[in-house]
N, CA, C and O atoms as a Tripos MOL2 file, in Angstrom:
@<TRIPOS>MOLECULE
protein
  204   203    51     0     0
PROTEIN
NO_CHARGES

@<TRIPOS>ATOM
      1 N          58.9740   -5.3290   22.9750 N.3       1 VAL1
      2 CA         59.7530   -4.5860   22.0080 C.3       1 VAL1
      3 C          58.8450   -3.5180   21.4300 C.2       1 VAL1
      4 O          57.7720   -3.8230   20.9100 O.2       1 VAL1
      5 N          59.2700   -2.2730   21.5180 N.am      2 SER2
      6 CA         58.3860   -1.1980   21.0780 C.3       2 SER2
      7 C          59.1280   -0.2040   20.2090 C.2       2 SER2
      8 O          60.3580   -0.2020   20.1480 O.2       2 SER2
      9 N          58.3710    0.6300   19.5490 N.am      3 GLY3
     10 CA         58.9000    1.6640   18.6770 C.3       3 GLY3
     11 C          57.7750    2.2030   17.8240 C.2       3 GLY3
     12 O          56.6530    1.6960   17.8650 O.2       3 GLY3
     13 N          58.0780    3.2420   17.0430 N.am      4 ARG4
     14 CA         57.0750    3.8060   16.1450 C.3       4 ARG4
     15 C          57.6480    3.8580   14.7610 C.2       4 ARG4
     16 O          58.6150    4.5920   14.5560 O.2       4 ARG4
     17 N          57.1470    3.1610   13.8240 N.am      5 PRO5
     18 CA         56.1250    2.1190   13.9890 C.3       5 PRO5
     19 C          56.6920    0.9250   14.7470 C.2       5 PRO5
     20 O          57.9080    0.7740   14.8710 O.2       5 PRO5
     21 N          55.8070    0.0900   15.2460 N.am      6 ALA6
     22 CA         56.2420   -1.0900   16.0120 C.3       6 ALA6
     23 C          57.1240   -1.9710   15.1290 C.2       6 ALA6
     24 O          56.7350   -2.3010   14.0080 O.2       6 ALA6
     25 N          58.3040   -2.3560   15.6160 N.am      7 PRO7
     26 CA         59.2050   -3.1630   14.7930 C.3       7 PRO7
     27 C          58.7010   -4.5940   14.6170 C.2       7 PRO7
     28 O          58.0300   -5.1450   15.4900 O.2       7 PRO7
     29 N          59.0350   -5.1750   13.4810 N.am      8 MET8
     30 CA         58.7350   -6.5730   13.2050 C.3       8 MET8
     31 C          59.9450   -7.3850   13.6690 C.2       8 MET8
     32 O          61.0570   -7.1710   13.1850 O.2       8 MET8
     33 N          59.7370   -8.3140   14.6030 N.am      9 ILE9
     34 CA         60.8080   -9.1270   15.1710 C.3       9 ILE9
     35 C          60.8510  -10.4670   14.4470 C.2       9 ILE9
     36 O          59.8280  -11.1380   14.3100 O.2       9 ILE9
     37 N          62.0360  -10.8550   13.9860 N.am     10 THR10
     38 CA         62.1950  -12.1560   13.3340 C.3      10 THR10
     39 C          63.3900  -12.8860   13.9340 C.2      10 THR10
     40 O          64.4220  -12.2800   14.2210 O.2      10 THR10
     41 N          63.2380  -14.1880   14.1190 N.am     11 TRP11
     42 CA         64.3090  -15.0710   14.5720 C.3      11 TRP11
     43 C          64.7560  -15.9050   13.3790 C.2      11 TRP11
     44 O          63.9220  -16.3890   12.6140 O.2      11 TRP11
     45 N          66.0720  -16.0780   13.2120 N.am     12 ASN12
     46 CA         66.6080  -16.8580   12.1020 C.3      12 ASN12
     47 C          67.7400  -17.7560   12.5750 C.2      12 ASN12
     48 O          68.4850  -17.4200   13.4960 O.2      12 ASN12
     49 N          67.8480  -18.8930   11.9270 N.am     13 LYS13
     50 CA         69.0060  -19.7740   12.0640 C.3      13 LYS13
     51 C          69.1860  -20.4160   10.7040 C.2      13 LYS13
     52 O          68.2390  -20.9710   10.1470 O.2      13 LYS13
     53 N          70.3720  -20.3460   10.1740 N.am     14 GLU14
     54 CA         70.6310  -20.8370    8.8270 C.3      14 GLU14
     55 C          70.2480  -22.3090    8.6900 C.2      14 GLU14
     56 O          70.6900  -23.1540    9.4690 O.2      14 GLU14
     57 N          69.4160  -22.6000    7.6850 N.am     15 GLY15
     58 CA         69.0300  -23.9720    7.3930 C.3      15 GLY15
     59 C          67.9190  -24.5320    8.2560 C.2      15 GLY15
     60 O          67.6170  -25.7220    8.1600 O.2      15 GLY15
     61 N          67.2930  -23.7070    9.1080 N.am     16 VAL16
     62 CA         66.2540  -24.1910   10.0210 C.3      16 VAL16
     63 C          65.0180  -23.2980    9.9060 C.2      16 VAL16
     64 O          65.1280  -22.0730    9.8870 O.2      16 VAL16
     65 N          63.8390  -23.9240    9.8290 N.am     17 ASP17
     66 CA         62.5760  -23.1910    9.8600 C.3      17 ASP17
     67 C          62.1410  -23.0900   11.3190 C.2      17 ASP17
     68 O          61.5170  -24.0090   11.8480 O.2      17 ASP17
     69 N          62.4680  -21.9770   11.9650 N.am     18 LEU18
     70 CA         62.2030  -21.8290   13.3990 C.3      18 LEU18
     71 C          60.7210  -21.7090   13.7150 C.2      18 LEU18
     72 O          60.3170  -22.0020   14.8400 O.2      18 LEU18
     73 N          59.9030  -21.2890   12.7650 N.am     19 VAL19
     74 CA         58.4670  -21.1800   13.0120 C.3      19 VAL19
     75 C          57.8760  -22.5580   13.2910 C.2      19 VAL19
     76 O          57.0170  -22.6930   14.1620 O.2      19 VAL19
     77 N          58.3200  -23.5790   12.5660 N.am     20 SER20
     78 CA         57.8080  -24.9310   12.7980 C.3      20 SER20
     79 C          58.6330  -25.6900   13.8400 C.2      20 SER20
     80 O          58.1380  -26.6470   14.4350 O.2      20 SER20
     81 N          59.8670  -25.2830   14.0660 N.am     21 ARG21
     82 CA         60.7720  -25.9910   14.9830 C.3      21 ARG21
     83 C          60.6620  -25.5130   16.4220 C.2      21 ARG21
     84 O          60.9000  -26.2810   17.3530 O.2      21 ARG21
     85 N          60.2990  -24.2390   16.6080 N.am     22 GLY22
     86 CA         60.2820  -23.6750   17.9540 C.3      22 GLY22
     87 C          59.0230  -22.8910   18.2350 C.2      22 GLY22
     88 O          58.1260  -22.7890   17.3990 O.2      22 GLY22
     89 N          58.9790  -22.3380   19.4330 N.am     23 ILE23
     90 CA         57.8810  -21.4740   19.8560 C.3      23 ILE23
     91 C          58.4530  -20.0660   19.9770 C.2      23 ILE23
     92 O          59.4260  -19.8440   20.6980 O.2      23 ILE23
     93 N          57.8480  -19.1210   19.2730 N.am     24 ILE24
     94 CA         58.3000  -17.7360   19.3080 C.3      24 ILE24
     95 C          57.2030  -16.8950   19.9420 C.2      24 ILE24
     96 O          56.0590  -16.9000   19.4880 O.2      24 ILE24
     97 N          57.5670  -16.1680   21.0020 N.am     25 ASP25
     98 CA         56.6200  -15.3130   21.7180 C.3      25 ASP25
     99 C          57.1990  -13.9030   21.7580 C.2      25 ASP25
    100 O          58.3180  -13.7040   22.2320 O.2      25 ASP25
    101 N          56.4470  -12.9290   21.2660 N.am     26 THR26
    102 CA         56.8960  -11.5440   21.2580 C.3      26 THR26
    103 C          55.8140  -10.6620   21.8680 C.2      26 THR26
    104 O          54.6530  -10.7180   21.4630 O.2      26 THR26
    105 N          56.2080   -9.8430   22.8490 N.am     27 THR27
    106 CA         55.2930   -8.8920   23.4820 C.3      27 THR27
    107 C          55.9030   -7.4960   23.3870 C.2      27 THR27
    108 O          56.9210   -7.3020   22.7240 O.2      27 THR27
    109 N          55.2760   -6.5290   24.0530 N.am     28 ASP28
    110 CA         55.8070   -5.1620   24.0700 C.3      28 ASP28
    111 C          57.1100   -5.0560   24.8520 C.2      28 ASP28
    112 O          57.8720   -4.1110   24.6480 O.2      28 ASP28
    113 N          57.3810   -6.0130   25.7480 N.am     29 SER29
    114 CA         58.5630   -5.8920   26.5970 C.3      29 SER29
    115 C          59.6410   -6.9440   26.3560 C.2      29 SER29
    116 O          60.7560   -6.7890   26.8540 O.2      29 SER29
    117 N          59.3490   -8.0100   25.6070 N.am     30 TYR30
    118 CA         60.3630   -9.0390   25.3700 C.3      30 TYR30
    119 C          60.0060   -9.8850   24.1560 C.2      30 TYR30
    120 O          58.8880   -9.8380   23.6450 O.2      30 TYR30
    121 N          60.9870  -10.6570   23.7130 N.am     31 THR31
    122 CA         60.7590  -11.6970   22.7200 C.3      31 THR31
    123 C          61.4620  -12.9530   23.2060 C.2      31 THR31
    124 O          62.5190  -12.8780   23.8320 O.2      31 THR31
    125 N          60.8770  -14.0980   22.9190 N.am     32 LEU32
    126 CA         61.3480  -15.3570   23.4720 C.3      32 LEU32
    127 C          61.3120  -16.4350   22.3960 C.2      32 LEU32
    128 O          60.3330  -16.5520   21.6590 O.2      32 LEU32
    129 N          62.3710  -17.2130   22.3110 N.am     33 LEU33
    130 CA         62.4270  -18.3680   21.4150 C.3      33 LEU33
    131 C          62.6520  -19.6040   22.2660 C.2      33 LEU33
    132 O          63.6170  -19.6630   23.0280 O.2      33 LEU33
    133 N          61.7730  -20.5930   22.1470 N.am     34 ILE34
    134 CA         61.9050  -21.8540   22.8730 C.3      34 ILE34
    135 C          61.9730  -22.9750   21.8480 C.2      34 ILE34
    136 O          61.1080  -23.0820   20.9790 O.2      34 ILE34
    137 N          62.9970  -23.8050   21.9470 N.am     35 VAL35
    138 CA         63.1440  -24.9690   21.0760 C.3      35 VAL35
    139 C          63.0750  -26.2030   21.9650 C.2      35 VAL35
    140 O          63.9650  -26.4330   22.7830 O.2      35 VAL35
    141 N          62.0180  -26.9980   21.8060 N.am     36 ASP36
    142 CA         61.8520  -28.2310   22.5760 C.3      36 ASP36
    143 C          62.5750  -29.3830   21.8920 C.2      36 ASP36
    144 O          62.8220  -29.3530   20.6860 O.2      36 ASP36
    145 N          62.9040  -30.3840   22.6730 N.am     37 LYS37
    146 CA         63.5390  -31.6060   22.1700 C.3      37 LYS37
    147 C          64.7470  -31.2730   21.2860 C.2      37 LYS37
    148 O          64.8150  -31.6630   20.1200 O.2      37 LYS37
    149 N          65.6830  -30.5490   21.8690 N.am     38 VAL38
    150 CA         66.8630  -30.1200   21.1210 C.3      38 VAL38
    151 C          67.7890  -31.2910   20.8210 C.2      38 VAL38
    152 O          67.7760  -32.3100   21.5130 O.2      38 VAL38
    153 N          68.5820  -31.1270   19.7890 N.am     39 ASN39
    154 CA         69.6280  -32.0850   19.4450 C.3      39 ASN39
    155 C          70.8810  -31.3000   19.0740 C.2      39 ASN39
    156 O          70.8780  -30.0700   19.1150 O.2      39 ASN39
    157 N          71.9230  -31.9860   18.7230 N.am     40 ARG40
    158 CA         73.1930  -31.2960   18.4770 C.3      40 ARG40
    159 C          73.1390  -30.3550   17.2820 C.2      40 ARG40
    160 O          73.9500  -29.4330   17.1920 O.2      40 ARG40
    161 N          72.2110  -30.5640   16.3730 N.am     41 TYR41
    162 CA         72.0820  -29.6890   15.2110 C.3      41 TYR41
    163 C          71.4460  -28.3430   15.5710 C.2      41 TYR41
    164 O          71.4700  -27.4090   14.7700 O.2      41 TYR41
    165 N          70.8830  -28.2470   16.7690 N.am     42 ASP42
    166 CA         70.3010  -26.9860   17.2220 C.3      42 ASP42
    167 C          71.3560  -26.0250   17.7650 C.2      42 ASP42
    168 O          71.0590  -24.8540   17.9990 O.2      42 ASP42
    169 N          72.5720  -26.5010   17.9670 N.am     43 ALA43
    170 CA         73.6480  -25.6370   18.4430 C.3      43 ALA43
    171 C          74.0470  -24.6680   17.3360 C.2      43 ALA43
    172 O          73.8760  -24.9570   16.1510 O.2      43 ALA43
    173 N          74.5730  -23.5340   17.7280 N.am     44 GLY44
    174 CA         75.0590  -22.5810   16.7410 C.3      44 GLY44
    175 C          74.4920  -21.1890   16.9460 C.2      44 GLY44
    176 O          73.9770  -20.8500   18.0110 O.2      44 GLY44
    177 N          74.6030  -20.4030   15.9010 N.am     45 LYS45
    178 CA         74.2540  -18.9920   15.9570 C.3      45 LYS45
    179 C          72.7970  -18.7610   15.5620 C.2      45 LYS45
    180 O          72.3640  -19.1540   14.4780 O.2      45 LYS45
    181 N          72.0550  -18.1220   16.4540 N.am     46 TYR46
    182 CA         70.6870  -17.6880   16.1920 C.3      46 TYR46
    183 C          70.7160  -16.1730   16.0300 C.2      46 TYR46
    184 O          71.4290  -15.4800   16.7550 O.2      46 TYR46
    185 N          69.9500  -15.6660   15.0890 N.am     47 ILE47
    186 CA         69.9460  -14.2370   14.8020 C.3      47 ILE47
    187 C          68.5490  -13.6820   15.0560 C.2      47 ILE47
    188 O          67.5570  -14.2400   14.5860 O.2      47 ILE47
    189 N          68.4770  -12.5870   15.7970 N.am     48 ILE48
    190 CA         67.2110  -11.8870   16.0140 C.3      48 ILE48
    191 C          67.3220  -10.5210   15.3470 C.2      48 ILE48
    192 O          68.3110   -9.8090   15.5220 O.2      48 ILE48
    193 N          66.2890  -10.1650   14.5760 N.am     49 GLU49
    194 CA         66.2890   -8.8940   13.8560 C.3      49 GLU49
    195 C          65.0290   -8.1020   14.1960 C.2      49 GLU49
    196 O          63.9470   -8.6690   14.3440 O.2      49 GLU49
    197 N          65.1840   -6.8050   14.3150 N.am     50 ALA50
    198 CA         64.0480   -5.9020   14.5090 C.3      50 ALA50
    199 C          64.0420   -4.9200   13.3410 C.2      50 ALA50
    200 O          64.9920   -4.1600   13.1540 O.2      50 ALA50
    201 N          62.9700   -4.9430   12.5630 N.am     51 GLU51
    202 CA         62.8630   -4.0410   11.4050 C.3      51 GLU51
    203 C          61.6740   -3.1320   11.5690 C.2      51 GLU51
    204 O          61.4100   -2.2990   10.7030 O.2      51 GLU51
@<TRIPOS>BOND
     1     1     2 1
     2     2     3 1
     3     3     4 2
     4     3     5 am
     5     5     6 1
     6     6     7 1
     7     7     8 2
     8     7     9 am
     9     9    10 1
    10    10    11 1
    11    11    12 2
    12    11    13 am
    13    13    14 1
    14    14    15 1
    15    15    16 2
    16    15    17 am
    17    17    18 1
    18    18    19 1
    19    19    20 2
    20    19    21 am
    21    21    22 1
    22    22    23 1
    23    23    24 2
    24    23    25 am
    25    25    26 1
    26    26    27 1
    27    27    28 2
    28    27    29 am
    29    29    30 1
    30    30    31 1
    31    31    32 2
    32    31    33 am
    33    33    34 1
    34    34    35 1
    35    35    36 2
    36    35    37 am
    37    37    38 1
    38    38    39 1
    39    39    40 2
    40    39    41 am
    41    41    42 1
    42    42    43 1
    43    43    44 2
    44    43    45 am
    45    45    46 1
    46    46    47 1
    47    47    48 2
    48    47    49 am
    49    49    50 1
    50    50    51 1
    51    51    52 2
    52    51    53 am
    53    53    54 1
    54    54    55 1
    55    55    56 2
    56    55    57 am
    57    57    58 1
    58    58    59 1
    59    59    60 2
    60    59    61 am
    61    61    62 1
    62    62    63 1
    63    63    64 2
    64    63    65 am
    65    65    66 1
    66    66    67 1
    67    67    68 2
    68    67    69 am
    69    69    70 1
    70    70    71 1
    71    71    72 2
    72    71    73 am
    73    73    74 1
    74    74    75 1
    75    75    76 2
    76    75    77 am
    77    77    78 1
    78    78    79 1
    79    79    80 2
    80    79    81 am
    81    81    82 1
    82    82    83 1
    83    83    84 2
    84    83    85 am
    85    85    86 1
    86    86    87 1
    87    87    88 2
    88    87    89 am
    89    89    90 1
    90    90    91 1
    91    91    92 2
    92    91    93 am
    93    93    94 1
    94    94    95 1
    95    95    96 2
    96    95    97 am
    97    97    98 1
    98    98    99 1
    99    99   100 2
   100    99   101 am
   101   101   102 1
   102   102   103 1
   103   103   104 2
   104   103   105 am
   105   105   106 1
   106   106   107 1
   107   107   108 2
   108   107   109 am
   109   109   110 1
   110   110   111 1
   111   111   112 2
   112   111   113 am
   113   113   114 1
   114   114   115 1
   115   115   116 2
   116   115   117 am
   117   117   118 1
   118   118   119 1
   119   119   120 2
   120   119   121 am
   121   121   122 1
   122   122   123 1
   123   123   124 2
   124   123   125 am
   125   125   126 1
   126   126   127 1
   127   127   128 2
   128   127   129 am
   129   129   130 1
   130   130   131 1
   131   131   132 2
   132   131   133 am
   133   133   134 1
   134   134   135 1
   135   135   136 2
   136   135   137 am
   137   137   138 1
   138   138   139 1
   139   139   140 2
   140   139   141 am
   141   141   142 1
   142   142   143 1
   143   143   144 2
   144   143   145 am
   145   145   146 1
   146   146   147 1
   147   147   148 2
   148   147   149 am
   149   149   150 1
   150   150   151 1
   151   151   152 2
   152   151   153 am
   153   153   154 1
   154   154   155 1
   155   155   156 2
   156   155   157 am
   157   157   158 1
   158   158   159 1
   159   159   160 2
   160   159   161 am
   161   161   162 1
   162   162   163 1
   163   163   164 2
   164   163   165 am
   165   165   166 1
   166   166   167 1
   167   167   168 2
   168   167   169 am
   169   169   170 1
   170   170   171 1
   171   171   172 2
   172   171   173 am
   173   173   174 1
   174   174   175 1
   175   175   176 2
   176   175   177 am
   177   177   178 1
   178   178   179 1
   179   179   180 2
   180   179   181 am
   181   181   182 1
   182   182   183 1
   183   183   184 2
   184   183   185 am
   185   185   186 1
   186   186   187 1
   187   187   188 2
   188   187   189 am
   189   189   190 1
   190   190   191 1
   191   191   192 2
   192   191   193 am
   193   193   194 1
   194   194   195 1
   195   195   196 2
   196   195   197 am
   197   197   198 1
   198   198   199 1
   199   199   200 2
   200   199   201 am
   201   201   202 1
   202   202   203 1
   203   203   204 2
@<TRIPOS>SUBSTRUCTURE
     1 VAL1         2 RESIDUE 1 A VAL
     2 SER2         6 RESIDUE 1 A SER
     3 GLY3        10 RESIDUE 1 A GLY
     4 ARG4        14 RESIDUE 1 A ARG
     5 PRO5        18 RESIDUE 1 A PRO
     6 ALA6        22 RESIDUE 1 A ALA
     7 PRO7        26 RESIDUE 1 A PRO
     8 MET8        30 RESIDUE 1 A MET
     9 ILE9        34 RESIDUE 1 A ILE
    10 THR10       38 RESIDUE 1 A THR
    11 TRP11       42 RESIDUE 1 A TRP
    12 ASN12       46 RESIDUE 1 A ASN
    13 LYS13       50 RESIDUE 1 A LYS
    14 GLU14       54 RESIDUE 1 A GLU
    15 GLY15       58 RESIDUE 1 A GLY
    16 VAL16       62 RESIDUE 1 A VAL
    17 ASP17       66 RESIDUE 1 A ASP
    18 LEU18       70 RESIDUE 1 A LEU
    19 VAL19       74 RESIDUE 1 A VAL
    20 SER20       78 RESIDUE 1 A SER
    21 ARG21       82 RESIDUE 1 A ARG
    22 GLY22       86 RESIDUE 1 A GLY
    23 ILE23       90 RESIDUE 1 A ILE
    24 ILE24       94 RESIDUE 1 A ILE
    25 ASP25       98 RESIDUE 1 A ASP
    26 THR26      102 RESIDUE 1 A THR
    27 THR27      106 RESIDUE 1 A THR
    28 ASP28      110 RESIDUE 1 A ASP
    29 SER29      114 RESIDUE 1 A SER
    30 TYR30      118 RESIDUE 1 A TYR
    31 THR31      122 RESIDUE 1 A THR
    32 LEU32      126 RESIDUE 1 A LEU
    33 LEU33      130 RESIDUE 1 A LEU
    34 ILE34      134 RESIDUE 1 A ILE
    35 VAL35      138 RESIDUE 1 A VAL
    36 ASP36      142 RESIDUE 1 A ASP
    37 LYS37      146 RESIDUE 1 A LYS
    38 VAL38      150 RESIDUE 1 A VAL
    39 ASN39      154 RESIDUE 1 A ASN
    40 ARG40      158 RESIDUE 1 A ARG
    41 TYR41      162 RESIDUE 1 A TYR
    42 ASP42      166 RESIDUE 1 A ASP
    43 ALA43      170 RESIDUE 1 A ALA
    44 GLY44      174 RESIDUE 1 A GLY
    45 LYS45      178 RESIDUE 1 A LYS
    46 TYR46      182 RESIDUE 1 A TYR
    47 ILE47      186 RESIDUE 1 A ILE
    48 ILE48      190 RESIDUE 1 A ILE
    49 GLU49      194 RESIDUE 1 A GLU
    50 ALA50      198 RESIDUE 1 A ALA
    51 GLU51      202 RESIDUE 1 A GLU
């Protein structure tokens, strides 16, 4: 993900701390969210923002 200035990428899900729950990897060409050991509460809407 690129731009000038470089955008800050954030992943959000209501009621969940994704930083401790998942693995977030962001490079110049992509961003990736991996959630291990998922359960039914992990279903739903995830939001990605670039600021």
